[in-house]
N, CA, C, O and the ligand as a Tripos MOL2 file, in Angstrom:
@<TRIPOS>MOLECULE
protein
  293   291    74     0     0
PROTEIN
NO_CHARGES

@<TRIPOS>ATOM
      1 N          47.7580    8.1620   24.7780 N.3       1 MET1
      2 CA         47.3230    8.3510   23.3980 C.3       1 MET1
      3 C          46.5160    7.1460   22.9460 C.2       1 MET1
      4 O          46.5760    6.0810   23.5600 O.2       1 MET1
      5 N          45.7830    7.3160   21.9000 N.am      2 ALA2
      6 CA         44.9930    6.2230   21.3450 C.3       2 ALA2
      7 C          45.5700    5.8200   19.9980 C.2       2 ALA2
      8 O          46.0680    6.6530   19.2410 O.2       2 ALA2
      9 N          45.4950    4.5550   19.7220 N.am      3 ILE3
     10 CA         45.8900    4.0540   18.4140 C.3       3 ILE3
     11 C          44.6470    3.5160   17.7330 C.2       3 ILE3
     12 O          43.9870    2.6050   18.2310 O.2       3 ILE3
     13 N          44.3470    4.0910   16.5970 N.am      4 LYS4
     14 CA         43.1680    3.6550   15.8590 C.3       4 LYS4
     15 C          43.6140    2.8170   14.6810 C.2       4 LYS4
     16 O          44.5100    3.1940   13.9250 O.2       4 LYS4
     17 N          42.9720    1.6770   14.5440 N.am      5 TYR5
     18 CA         43.2550    0.8090   13.4120 C.3       5 TYR5
     19 C          42.1630    0.9890   12.3840 C.2       5 TYR5
     20 O          40.9910    0.7130   12.6400 O.2       5 TYR5
     21 N          42.5630    1.4560   11.2230 N.am      6 VAL6
     22 CA         41.6010    1.7010   10.1560 C.3       6 VAL6
     23 C          41.9890    0.8600    8.9490 C.2       6 VAL6
     24 O          43.1470    0.8350    8.5310 O.2       6 VAL6
     25 N          40.9960    0.1730    8.4020 N.am      7 CYS7
     26 CA         41.2670   -0.6600    7.2380 C.3       7 CYS7
     27 C          41.3440    0.2110    5.9880 C.2       7 CYS7
     28 O          40.4190    0.9750    5.7130 O.2       7 CYS7
     29 N          42.4430    0.1060    5.2210 N.am      8 PRO8
     30 CA         42.5690    0.9250    4.0210 C.3       8 PRO8
     31 C          41.6460    0.4730    2.8990 C.2       8 PRO8
     32 O          41.4380    1.2050    1.9320 O.2       8 PRO8
     33 N          41.0970   -0.7200    3.0210 N.am      9 TYR9
     34 CA         40.2450   -1.2380    1.9450 C.3       9 TYR9
     35 C          38.7860   -0.8670    2.1340 C.2       9 TYR9
     36 O          38.1430   -0.3730    1.2070 O.2       9 TYR9
     37 N          38.2610   -1.1020    3.3270 N.am     10 CYS10
     38 CA         36.8490   -0.7850    3.5510 C.3      10 CYS10
     39 C          36.6730    0.5150    4.3260 C.2      10 CYS10
     40 O          35.5520    1.0020    4.4720 O.2      10 CYS10
     41 N          37.7670    1.0790    4.8230 N.am     11 GLY11
     42 CA         37.6860    2.3550    5.5080 C.3      11 GLY11
     43 C          37.1190    2.2830    6.9110 C.2      11 GLY11
     44 O          36.8770    3.3100    7.5460 O.2      11 GLY11
     45 N          36.9070    1.0720    7.3920 N.am     12 LYS12
     46 CA         36.2960    0.9050    8.6980 C.3      12 LYS12
     47 C          37.3340    1.0240    9.8170 C.2      12 LYS12
     48 O          38.4320    0.4740    9.7280 O.2      12 LYS12
     49 N          36.9650    1.7440   10.8530 N.am     13 GLN13
     50 CA         37.8080    1.7720   12.0510 C.3      13 GLN13
     51 C          37.3660    0.6240   12.9230 C.2      13 GLN13
     52 O          36.3020    0.6720   13.5400 O.2      13 GLN13
     53 N          38.1850   -0.4110   12.9730 N.am     14 TYR14
     54 CA         37.7120   -1.6520   13.5810 C.3      14 TYR14
     55 C          38.3210   -1.9080   14.9530 C.2      14 TYR14
     56 O          37.9320   -2.8580   15.6320 O.2      14 TYR14
     57 N          39.2620   -1.0820   15.3690 N.am     15 ALA15
     58 CA         39.8180   -1.2670   16.7050 C.3      15 ALA15
     59 C          40.4280    0.0410   17.1790 C.2      15 ALA15
     60 O          40.9770    0.8100   16.3910 O.2      15 ALA15
     61 N          40.3250    0.2730   18.4490 N.am     16 VAL16
     62 CA         40.9900    1.4220   19.0500 C.3      16 VAL16
     63 C          41.6720    0.9410   20.3190 C.2      16 VAL16
     64 O          41.0450    0.3240   21.1790 O.2      16 VAL16
     65 N          42.9460    1.2260   20.4270 N.am     17 LEU17
     66 CA         43.6690    0.8940   21.6400 C.3      17 LEU17
     67 C          43.9730    2.1840   22.3780 C.2      17 LEU17
     68 O          44.4700    3.1510   21.8010 O.2      17 LEU17
     69 N          43.6690    2.1790   23.6470 N.am     18 ASP18
     70 CA         44.0360    3.3260   24.4470 C.3      18 ASP18
     71 C          45.2830    2.9400   25.2140 C.2      18 ASP18
     72 O          45.2280    2.1760   26.1780 O.2      18 ASP18
     73 N          46.3800    3.4630   24.7840 N.am     19 HIS19
     74 CA         47.6620    2.9960   25.2840 C.3      19 HIS19
     75 C          48.5070    4.2000   25.6850 C.2      19 HIS19
     76 O          49.0180    4.9170   24.8250 O.2      19 HIS19
     77 N          48.6520    4.4210   26.9810 N.am     20 PRO20
     78 CA         49.3400    5.6380   27.4230 C.3      20 PRO20
     79 C          50.8080    5.7090   27.0220 C.2      20 PRO20
     80 O          51.3610    6.8010   26.8850 O.2      20 PRO20
     81 N          51.4320    4.5730   26.8350 N.am     21 ASN21
     82 CA         52.8490    4.5960   26.5010 C.3      21 ASN21
     83 C          53.1360    3.9060   25.1720 C.2      21 ASN21
     84 O          54.1650    3.2510   25.0050 O.2      21 ASN21
     85 N          52.2340    4.0600   24.2560 N.am     22 ALA22
     86 CA         52.3980    3.3780   22.9820 C.3      22 ALA22
     87 C          53.5860    3.9280   22.2050 C.2      22 ALA22
     88 O          53.7920    5.1390   22.1230 O.2      22 ALA22
     89 N          54.3360    3.0400   21.6560 N.am     23 THR23
     90 CA         55.3890    3.4260   20.7290 C.3      23 THR23
     91 C          55.2630    2.5130   19.5220 C.2      23 THR23
     92 O          54.5500    1.5100   19.5510 O.2      23 THR23
     93 N          55.9540    2.8740   18.4860 N.am     24 GLU24
     94 CA         55.9090    2.0240   17.3020 C.3      24 GLU24
     95 C          56.4660    0.6470   17.6190 C.2      24 GLU24
     96 O          56.0540   -0.3510   17.0290 O.2      24 GLU24
     97 N          57.3980    0.6020   18.5480 N.am     25 THR25
     98 CA         58.0080   -0.6780   18.8830 C.3      25 THR25
     99 C          57.0340   -1.6080   19.5890 C.2      25 THR25
    100 O          56.8720   -2.7610   19.1900 O.2      25 THR25
    101 N          56.3800   -1.1060   20.6490 N.am     26 ASN26
    102 CA         55.5100   -2.0400   21.3500 C.3      26 ASN26
    103 C          54.1620   -2.2430   20.6600 C.2      26 ASN26
    104 O          53.3330   -3.0300   21.1190 O.2      26 ASN26
    105 N          53.9540   -1.5420   19.5760 N.am     27 LEU27
    106 CA         52.7880   -1.8320   18.7500 C.3      27 LEU27
    107 C          53.0840   -2.9460   17.7510 C.2      27 LEU27
    108 O          52.1970   -3.3850   17.0180 O.2      27 LEU27
    109 N          54.3140   -3.3910   17.7290 N.am     28 GLY28
    110 CA         54.6690   -4.4570   16.7890 C.3      28 GLY28
    111 C          54.9900   -3.9120   15.4110 C.2      28 GLY28
    112 O          55.0070   -4.6500   14.4260 O.2      28 GLY28
    113 N          55.2410   -2.6250   15.3490 N.am     29 LEU29
    114 CA         55.4620   -2.0090   14.0410 C.3      29 LEU29
    115 C          56.9410   -1.8460   13.7280 C.2      29 LEU29
    116 O          57.3040   -1.3260   12.6730 O.2      29 LEU29
    117 N          57.7890   -2.2910   14.6420 N.am     30 TYR30
    118 CA         59.2270   -2.1030   14.4600 C.3      30 TYR30
    119 C          59.7970   -2.8680   13.2780 C.2      30 TYR30
    120 O          60.8560   -2.5240   12.7540 O.2      30 TYR30
    121 N          59.0780   -3.9190   12.8580 N.am     31 SER31
    122 CA         59.6000   -4.7380   11.7650 C.3      31 SER31
    123 C          59.3360   -4.1130   10.4020 C.2      31 SER31
    124 O          59.8270   -4.5940    9.3810 O.2      31 SER31
    125 N          58.5610   -3.0460   10.3980 N.am     32 LEU32
    126 CA         58.2640   -2.3920    9.1280 C.3      32 LEU32
    127 C          59.4440   -1.5450    8.6740 C.2      32 LEU32
    128 O          60.2270   -1.0490    9.4840 O.2      32 LEU32
    129 N          59.5470   -1.3960    7.3700 N.am     33 THR33
    130 CA         60.5620   -0.4850    6.8490 C.3      33 THR33
    131 C          60.0730    0.9460    7.0610 C.2      33 THR33
    132 O          58.8920    1.1850    7.3150 O.2      33 THR33
    133 N          61.0030    1.8870    6.9520 N.am     34 GLU34
    134 CA         60.6380    3.2970    7.0840 C.3      34 GLU34
    135 C          59.5260    3.6620    6.1160 C.2      34 GLU34
    136 O          58.5980    4.3960    6.4570 O.2      34 GLU34
    137 N          59.6340    3.1460    4.9280 N.am     35 GLU35
    138 CA         58.6560    3.4580    3.8890 C.3      35 GLU35
    139 C          57.2800    2.9140    4.2610 C.2      35 GLU35
    140 O          56.2600    3.5860    4.1070 O.2      35 GLU35
    141 N          57.2860    1.6780    4.7540 N.am     36 ASP36
    142 CA         56.0170    1.0780    5.1700 C.3      36 ASP36
    143 C          55.4060    1.8590    6.3250 C.2      36 ASP36
    144 O          54.2050    2.1230    6.3640 O.2      36 ASP36
    145 N          56.2640    2.2130    7.2490 N.am     37 ARG37
    146 CA         55.7740    2.9500    8.4120 C.3      37 ARG37
    147 C          55.1250    4.2710    7.9830 C.2      37 ARG37
    148 O          54.0440    4.6350    8.4470 O.2      37 ARG37
    149 N          55.8110    4.9680    7.0940 N.am     38 ALA38
    150 CA         55.2910    6.2530    6.6340 C.3      38 ALA38
    151 C          53.9440    6.0680    5.9430 C.2      38 ALA38
    152 O          53.0710    6.9340    5.9940 O.2      38 ALA38
    153 N          53.8050    4.9270    5.3040 N.am     39 HIS39
    154 CA         52.5830    4.6380    4.5590 C.3      39 HIS39
    155 C          51.4550    4.2100    5.4920 C.2      39 HIS39
    156 O          50.2960    4.5730    5.2910 O.2      39 HIS39
    157 N          51.8050    3.4410    6.5050 N.am     40 ILE40
    158 CA         50.8000    2.8020    7.3480 C.3      40 ILE40
    159 C          50.3810    3.6820    8.5210 C.2      40 ILE40
    160 O          49.2110    3.7170    8.9010 O.2      40 ILE40
    161 N          51.3450    4.3840    9.0810 N.am     41 ILE41
    162 CA         51.0730    5.1080   10.3120 C.3      41 ILE41
    163 C          50.9430    6.6020   10.0350 C.2      41 ILE41
    164 O          51.7600    7.1860    9.3230 O.2      41 ILE41
    165 N          49.9220    7.2020   10.5990 N.am     42 SER42
    166 CA         49.8500    8.6550   10.5350 C.3      42 SER42
    167 C          49.5570    9.2090   11.9210 C.2      42 SER42
    168 O          48.7920    8.6370   12.6980 O.2      42 SER42
    169 N          50.1790   10.3180   12.1980 N.am     43 TYR43
    170 CA         50.0380   10.9520   13.4970 C.3      43 TYR43
    171 C          49.0550   12.1050   13.3870 C.2      43 TYR43
    172 O          49.1380   12.9380   12.4850 O.2      43 TYR43
    173 N          48.1350   12.1280   14.3180 N.am     44 GLU44
    174 CA         47.1650   13.2040   14.3010 C.3      44 GLU44
    175 C          47.6160   14.3410   15.2020 C.2      44 GLU44
    176 O          48.5000   14.1830   16.0430 O.2      44 GLU44
    177 N          46.9870   15.4900   15.0030 N.am     45 ALA45
    178 CA         47.3850   16.6930   15.7320 C.3      45 ALA45
    179 C          47.2800   16.5020   17.2470 C.2      45 ALA45
    180 O          48.0510   17.1010   17.9960 O.2      45 ALA45
    181 N          46.3590   15.6940   17.6950 N.am     46 ASN46
    182 CA         46.1690   15.4970   19.1370 C.3      46 ASN46
    183 C          47.0680   14.4060   19.7100 C.2      46 ASN46
    184 O          46.9490   14.0660   20.8870 O.2      46 ASN46
    185 N          47.9690   13.8520   18.8900 N.am     47 GLY47
    186 CA         48.8950   12.8460   19.3860 C.3      47 GLY47
    187 C          48.4490   11.4230   19.1550 C.2      47 GLY47
    188 O          49.2110   10.4840   19.3840 O.2      47 GLY47
    189 N          47.2260   11.2560   18.7050 N.am     48 ASP48
    190 CA         46.7610    9.9100   18.3990 C.3      48 ASP48
    191 C          47.4630    9.3780   17.1570 C.2      48 ASP48
    192 O          47.9810   10.1300   16.3310 O.2      48 ASP48
    193 N          47.4600    8.0550   17.0590 N.am     49 ILE49
    194 CA         48.0700    7.4150   15.9010 C.3      49 ILE49
    195 C          46.9810    6.6670   15.1410 C.2      49 ILE49
    196 O          46.1550    5.9710   15.7310 O.2      49 ILE49
    197 N          46.9970    6.8230   13.8370 N.am     50 THR50
    198 CA         46.1120    6.0190   13.0070 C.3      50 THR50
    199 C          46.9770    5.0480   12.2190 C.2      50 THR50
    200 O          47.9130    5.4470   11.5260 O.2      50 THR50
    201 N          46.6530    3.7790   12.3380 N.am     51 ALA51
    202 CA         47.3950    2.7520   11.6180 C.3      51 ALA51
    203 C          46.4910    2.1390   10.5580 C.2      51 ALA51
    204 O          45.4260    1.6040   10.8660 O.2      51 ALA51
    205 N          46.9250    2.2230    9.3140 N.am     52 SER52
    206 CA         46.1600    1.6290    8.2230 C.3      52 SER52
    207 C          46.5700    0.1810    8.0680 C.2      52 SER52
    208 O          47.5700   -0.1360    7.4240 O.2      52 SER52
    209 N          45.7860   -0.6860    8.6640 N.am     53 ILE53
    210 CA         46.0910   -2.1020    8.6120 C.3      53 ILE53
    211 C          44.8240   -2.8370    8.1820 C.2      53 ILE53
    212 O          43.7330   -2.6050    8.7030 O.2      53 ILE53
    213 N          45.0080   -3.7120    7.2310 N.am     54 THR54
    214 CA         43.8610   -4.4120    6.6570 C.3      54 THR54
    215 C          43.1170   -5.2210    7.7130 C.2      54 THR54
    216 O          43.7270   -5.9700    8.4760 O.2      54 THR54
    217 N          41.7980   -5.0660    7.7530 N.am     55 CYS55
    218 CA         41.0030   -5.7840    8.7390 C.3      55 CYS55
    219 C          40.8860   -7.2680    8.3680 C.2      55 CYS55
    220 O          41.2200   -7.6820    7.2580 O.2      55 CYS55
    221 N          40.4140   -8.0290    9.3130 N.am     56 GLU56
    222 CA         40.2990   -9.4670    9.0950 C.3      56 GLU56
    223 C          39.4160   -9.8030    7.9100 C.2      56 GLU56
    224 O          39.7190  -10.6860    7.1080 O.2      56 GLU56
    225 N          38.3180   -9.0760    7.8230 N.am     57 TYR57
    226 CA         37.3690   -9.3460    6.7520 C.3      57 TYR57
    227 C          38.0160   -9.1340    5.3870 C.2      57 TYR57
    228 O          37.8900   -9.9730    4.4950 O.2      57 TYR57
    229 N          38.7060   -8.0110    5.2320 N.am     58 CYS58
    230 CA         39.3300   -7.7090    3.9540 C.3      58 CYS58
    231 C          40.5320   -8.6210    3.6940 C.2      58 CYS58
    232 O          40.7960   -8.9950    2.5510 O.2      58 CYS58
    233 N          41.2560   -8.9760    4.7540 N.am     59 SER59
    234 CA         42.3580   -9.9180    4.5840 C.3      59 SER59
    235 C          41.8620  -11.2100    3.9720 C.2      59 SER59
    236 O          42.4770  -11.7800    3.0700 O.2      59 SER59
    237 N          40.7450  -11.6480    4.4850 N.am     60 GLU60
    238 CA         40.1370  -12.8760    3.9810 C.3      60 GLU60
    239 C          39.7260  -12.7170    2.5250 C.2      60 GLU60
    240 O          39.9730  -13.5920    1.6960 O.2      60 GLU60
    241 N          39.0970  -11.5920    2.2310 N.am     61 ALA61
    242 CA         38.6440  -11.3270    0.8640 C.3      61 ALA61
    243 C          39.8330  -11.2470   -0.0920 C.2      61 ALA61
    244 O          39.7770  -11.7600   -1.2090 O.2      61 ALA61
    245 N          40.9200  -10.5930    0.3630 N.am     62 LEU62
    246 CA         42.1020  -10.4500   -0.4900 C.3      62 LEU62
    247 C          42.7930  -11.7810   -0.6870 C.2      62 LEU62
    248 O          43.3930  -12.0430   -1.7300 O.2      62 LEU62
    249 N          42.7000  -12.6150    0.3300 N.am     63 HIS63
    250 CA         43.2870  -13.9470    0.2250 C.3      63 HIS63
    251 C          42.5680  -14.7540   -0.8520 C.2      63 HIS63
    252 O          43.1850  -15.4970   -1.6150 O.2      63 HIS63
    253 N          41.2690  -14.5900   -0.8910 N.am     64 ARG64
    254 CA         40.4710  -15.3160   -1.8790 C.3      64 ARG64
    255 C          40.5550  -14.6890   -3.2550 C.2      64 ARG64
    256 O          40.4560  -15.3740   -4.2730 O.2      64 ARG64
    257 N          40.7410  -13.3690   -3.2730 N.am     65 HIS65
    258 CA         40.7490  -12.6420   -4.5430 C.3      65 HIS65
    259 C          41.9780  -11.7420   -4.5930 C.2      65 HIS65
    260 O          41.8640  -10.5250   -4.4400 O.2      65 HIS65
    261 N          43.1390  -12.3250   -4.8030 N.am     66 PRO66
    262 CA         44.4010  -11.5510   -4.7560 C.3      66 PRO66
    263 C          44.4180  -10.3900   -5.7350 C.2      66 PRO66
    264 O          45.1470   -9.4210   -5.5240 O.2      66 PRO66
    265 N          43.6390  -10.4660   -6.7910 N.am     67 GLU67
    266 CA         43.6360   -9.3790   -7.7830 C.3      67 GLU67
    267 C          43.1250   -8.0680   -7.1990 C.2      67 GLU67
    268 O          43.3700   -6.9960   -7.7530 O.2      67 GLU67
    269 N          42.4210   -8.1560   -6.0900 N.am     68 LEU68
    270 CA         41.8810   -6.9470   -5.4700 C.3      68 LEU68
    271 C          42.9730   -6.0770   -4.8540 C.2      68 LEU68
    272 O          42.7360   -4.9030   -4.5690 O.2      68 LEU68
    273 N          44.1520   -6.6270   -4.6450 N.am     69 THR69
    274 CA         45.2200   -5.8380   -4.0440 C.3      69 THR69
    275 C          45.7430   -4.7820   -5.0070 C.2      69 THR69
    276 O          46.3880   -3.8200   -4.5900 O.2      69 THR69
    277 N          45.4670   -4.9590   -6.2880 N.am     70 ASN70
    278 CA         45.9290   -3.9990   -7.2930 C.3      70 ASN70
    279 C          44.7540   -3.5140   -8.1260 C.2      70 ASN70
    280 O          44.6660   -3.8180   -9.3160 O.2      70 ASN70
    281 N          43.8660   -2.7740   -7.5170 N.am     71 PRO71
    282 CA         42.6400   -2.3840   -8.2090 C.3      71 PRO71
    283 C          42.8780   -1.4590   -9.3990 C.2      71 PRO71
    284 O          42.0200   -1.3380  -10.2730 O.2      71 PRO71
    285 N          44.0460   -0.8030   -9.4350 N.am     72 LEU72
    286 CA         44.2820    0.1530  -10.5160 C.3      72 LEU72
    287 C          44.9900   -0.4820  -11.6980 C.2      72 LEU72
    288 O          45.2470    0.1840  -12.7000 O.2      72 LEU72
    289 N          45.3030   -1.7460  -11.5910 N.am     73 GLN73
    290 CA         46.0320   -2.3800  -12.6930 C.3      73 GLN73
    291 C          45.1160   -3.2540  -13.5410 C.2      73 GLN73
    292 O          45.5680   -3.8610  -14.5110 O.2      73 GLN73
    293 ZN         38.4430   -3.9280    5.7290 Zn       74 ZN74
@<TRIPOS>BOND
     1     1     2 1
     2     2     3 1
     3     3     4 2
     4     3     5 am
     5     5     6 1
     6     6     7 1
     7     7     8 2
     8     7     9 am
     9     9    10 1
    10    10    11 1
    11    11    12 2
    12    11    13 am
    13    13    14 1
    14    14    15 1
    15    15    16 2
    16    15    17 am
    17    17    18 1
    18    18    19 1
    19    19    20 2
    20    19    21 am
    21    21    22 1
    22    22    23 1
    23    23    24 2
    24    23    25 am
    25    25    26 1
    26    26    27 1
    27    27    28 2
    28    27    29 am
    29    29    30 1
    30    30    31 1
    31    31    32 2
    32    31    33 am
    33    33    34 1
    34    34    35 1
    35    35    36 2
    36    35    37 am
    37    37    38 1
    38    38    39 1
    39    39    40 2
    40    39    41 am
    41    41    42 1
    42    42    43 1
    43    43    44 2
    44    43    45 am
    45    45    46 1
    46    46    47 1
    47    47    48 2
    48    47    49 am
    49    49    50 1
    50    50    51 1
    51    51    52 2
    52    51    53 am
    53    53    54 1
    54    54    55 1
    55    55    56 2
    56    55    57 am
    57    57    58 1
    58    58    59 1
    59    59    60 2
    60    59    61 am
    61    61    62 1
    62    62    63 1
    63    63    64 2
    64    63    65 am
    65    65    66 1
    66    66    67 1
    67    67    68 2
    68    67    69 am
    69    69    70 1
    70    70    71 1
    71    71    72 2
    72    71    73 am
    73    73    74 1
    74    74    75 1
    75    75    76 2
    76    75    77 am
    77    77    78 1
    78    78    79 1
    79    79    80 2
    80    79    81 am
    81    81    82 1
    82    82    83 1
    83    83    84 2
    84    83    85 am
    85    85    86 1
    86    86    87 1
    87    87    88 2
    88    87    89 am
    89    89    90 1
    90    90    91 1
    91    91    92 2
    92    91    93 am
    93    93    94 1
    94    94    95 1
    95    95    96 2
    96    95    97 am
    97    97    98 1
    98    98    99 1
    99    99   100 2
   100    99   101 am
   101   101   102 1
   102   102   103 1
   103   103   104 2
   104   103   105 am
   105   105   106 1
   106   106   107 1
   107   107   108 2
   108   107   109 am
   109   109   110 1
   110   110   111 1
   111   111   112 2
   112   111   113 am
   113   113   114 1
   114   114   115 1
   115   115   116 2
   116   115   117 am
   117   117   118 1
   118   118   119 1
   119   119   120 2
   120   119   121 am
   121   121   122 1
   122   122   123 1
   123   123   124 2
   124   123   125 am
   125   125   126 1
   126   126   127 1
   127   127   128 2
   128   127   129 am
   129   129   130 1
   130   130   131 1
   131   131   132 2
   132   131   133 am
   133   133   134 1
   134   134   135 1
   135   135   136 2
   136   135   137 am
   137   137   138 1
   138   138   139 1
   139   139   140 2
   140   139   141 am
   141   141   142 1
   142   142   143 1
   143   143   144 2
   144   143   145 am
   145   145   146 1
   146   146   147 1
   147   147   148 2
   148   147   149 am
   149   149   150 1
   150   150   151 1
   151   151   152 2
   152   151   153 am
   153   153   154 1
   154   154   155 1
   155   155   156 2
   156   155   157 am
   157   157   158 1
   158   158   159 1
   159   159   160 2
   160   159   161 am
   161   161   162 1
   162   162   163 1
   163   163   164 2
   164   163   165 am
   165   165   166 1
   166   166   167 1
   167   167   168 2
   168   167   169 am
   169   169   170 1
   170   170   171 1
   171   171   172 2
   172   171   173 am
   173   173   174 1
   174   174   175 1
   175   175   176 2
   176   175   177 am
   177   177   178 1
   178   178   179 1
   179   179   180 2
   180   179   181 am
   181   181   182 1
   182   182   183 1
   183   183   184 2
   184   183   185 am
   185   185   186 1
   186   186   187 1
   187   187   188 2
   188   187   189 am
   189   189   190 1
   190   190   191 1
   191   191   192 2
   192   191   193 am
   193   193   194 1
   194   194   195 1
   195   195   196 2
   196   195   197 am
   197   197   198 1
   198   198   199 1
   199   199   200 2
   200   199   201 am
   201   201   202 1
   202   202   203 1
   203   203   204 2
   204   203   205 am
   205   205   206 1
   206   206   207 1
   207   207   208 2
   208   207   209 am
   209   209   210 1
   210   210   211 1
   211   211   212 2
   212   211   213 am
   213   213   214 1
   214   214   215 1
   215   215   216 2
   216   215   217 am
   217   217   218 1
   218   218   219 1
   219   219   220 2
   220   219   221 am
   221   221   222 1
   222   222   223 1
   223   223   224 2
   224   223   225 am
   225   225   226 1
   226   226   227 1
   227   227   228 2
   228   227   229 am
   229   229   230 1
   230   230   231 1
   231   231   232 2
   232   231   233 am
   233   233   234 1
   234   234   235 1
   235   235   236 2
   236   235   237 am
   237   237   238 1
   238   238   239 1
   239   239   240 2
   240   239   241 am
   241   241   242 1
   242   242   243 1
   243   243   244 2
   244   243   245 am
   245   245   246 1
   246   246   247 1
   247   247   248 2
   248   247   249 am
   249   249   250 1
   250   250   251 1
   251   251   252 2
   252   251   253 am
   253   253   254 1
   254   254   255 1
   255   255   256 2
   256   255   257 am
   257   257   258 1
   258   258   259 1
   259   259   260 2
   260   259   261 am
   261   261   262 1
   262   262   263 1
   263   263   264 2
   264   263   265 am
   265   265   266 1
   266   266   267 1
   267   267   268 2
   268   267   269 am
   269   269   270 1
   270   270   271 1
   271   271   272 2
   272   271   273 am
   273   273   274 1
   274   274   275 1
   275   275   276 2
   276   275   277 am
   277   277   278 1
   278   278   279 1
   279   279   280 2
   280   279   281 am
   281   281   282 1
   282   282   283 1
   283   283   284 2
   284   283   285 am
   285   285   286 1
   286   286   287 1
   287   287   288 2
   288   287   289 am
   289   289   290 1
   290   290   291 1
   291   291   292 2
@<TRIPOS>SUBSTRUCTURE
     1 MET1         2 RESIDUE 1 A MET
     2 ALA2         6 RESIDUE 1 A ALA
     3 ILE3        10 RESIDUE 1 A ILE
     4 LYS4        14 RESIDUE 1 A LYS
     5 TYR5        18 RESIDUE 1 A TYR
     6 VAL6        22 RESIDUE 1 A VAL
     7 CYS7        26 RESIDUE 1 A CYS
     8 PRO8        30 RESIDUE 1 A PRO
     9 TYR9        34 RESIDUE 1 A TYR
    10 CYS10       38 RESIDUE 1 A CYS
    11 GLY11       42 RESIDUE 1 A GLY
    12 LYS12       46 RESIDUE 1 A LYS
    13 GLN13       50 RESIDUE 1 A GLN
    14 TYR14       54 RESIDUE 1 A TYR
    15 ALA15       58 RESIDUE 1 A ALA
    16 VAL16       62 RESIDUE 1 A VAL
    17 LEU17       66 RESIDUE 1 A LEU
    18 ASP18       70 RESIDUE 1 A ASP
    19 HIS19       74 RESIDUE 1 A HIS
    20 PRO20       78 RESIDUE 1 A PRO
    21 ASN21       82 RESIDUE 1 A ASN
    22 ALA22       86 RESIDUE 1 A ALA
    23 THR23       90 RESIDUE 1 A THR
    24 GLU24       94 RESIDUE 1 A GLU
    25 THR25       98 RESIDUE 1 A THR
    26 ASN26      102 RESIDUE 1 A ASN
    27 LEU27      106 RESIDUE 1 A LEU
    28 GLY28      110 RESIDUE 1 A GLY
    29 LEU29      114 RESIDUE 1 A LEU
    30 TYR30      118 RESIDUE 1 A TYR
    31 SER31      122 RESIDUE 1 A SER
    32 LEU32      126 RESIDUE 1 A LEU
    33 THR33      130 RESIDUE 1 A THR
    34 GLU34      134 RESIDUE 1 A GLU
    35 GLU35      138 RESIDUE 1 A GLU
    36 ASP36      142 RESIDUE 1 A ASP
    37 ARG37      146 RESIDUE 1 A ARG
    38 ALA38      150 RESIDUE 1 A ALA
    39 HIS39      154 RESIDUE 1 A HIS
    40 ILE40      158 RESIDUE 1 A ILE
    41 ILE41      162 RESIDUE 1 A ILE
    42 SER42      166 RESIDUE 1 A SER
    43 TYR43      170 RESIDUE 1 A TYR
    44 GLU44      174 RESIDUE 1 A GLU
    45 ALA45      178 RESIDUE 1 A ALA
    46 ASN46      182 RESIDUE 1 A ASN
    47 GLY47      186 RESIDUE 1 A GLY
    48 ASP48      190 RESIDUE 1 A ASP
    49 ILE49      194 RESIDUE 1 A ILE
    50 THR50      198 RESIDUE 1 A THR
    51 ALA51      202 RESIDUE 1 A ALA
    52 SER52      206 RESIDUE 1 A SER
    53 ILE53      210 RESIDUE 1 A ILE
    54 THR54      214 RESIDUE 1 A THR
    55 CYS55      218 RESIDUE 1 A CYS
    56 GLU56      222 RESIDUE 1 A GLU
    57 TYR57      226 RESIDUE 1 A TYR
    58 CYS58      230 RESIDUE 1 A CYS
    59 SER59      234 RESIDUE 1 A SER
    60 GLU60      238 RESIDUE 1 A GLU
    61 ALA61      242 RESIDUE 1 A ALA
    62 LEU62      246 RESIDUE 1 A LEU
    63 HIS63      250 RESIDUE 1 A HIS
    64 ARG64      254 RESIDUE 1 A ARG
    65 HIS65      258 RESIDUE 1 A HIS
    66 PRO66      262 RESIDUE 1 A PRO
    67 GLU67      266 RESIDUE 1 A GLU
    68 LEU68      270 RESIDUE 1 A LEU
    69 THR69      274 RESIDUE 1 A THR
    70 ASN70      278 RESIDUE 1 A ASN
    71 PRO71      282 RESIDUE 1 A PRO
    72 LEU72      286 RESIDUE 1 A LEU
    73 GLN73      290 RESIDUE 1 A GLN
    74 ZN74       293 GROUP 0 **** ****
């Protein structure tokens, strides 16, 4: 299966891992709460996983402008 990393802020798919035995554990996602996992990870019909994880560029931008994390407030 493939794991696609998509940034929730800019919408860019910035990495794809082709990992035949990927699990949430060996992806480093085991430390997330159930709620976080449900929010971050989505499973596609073909078995691929999409992980919504902020890209480096946006992480940097959010670090500089923390107010951007709550655009609706
Ligand atoms: Zn981004």
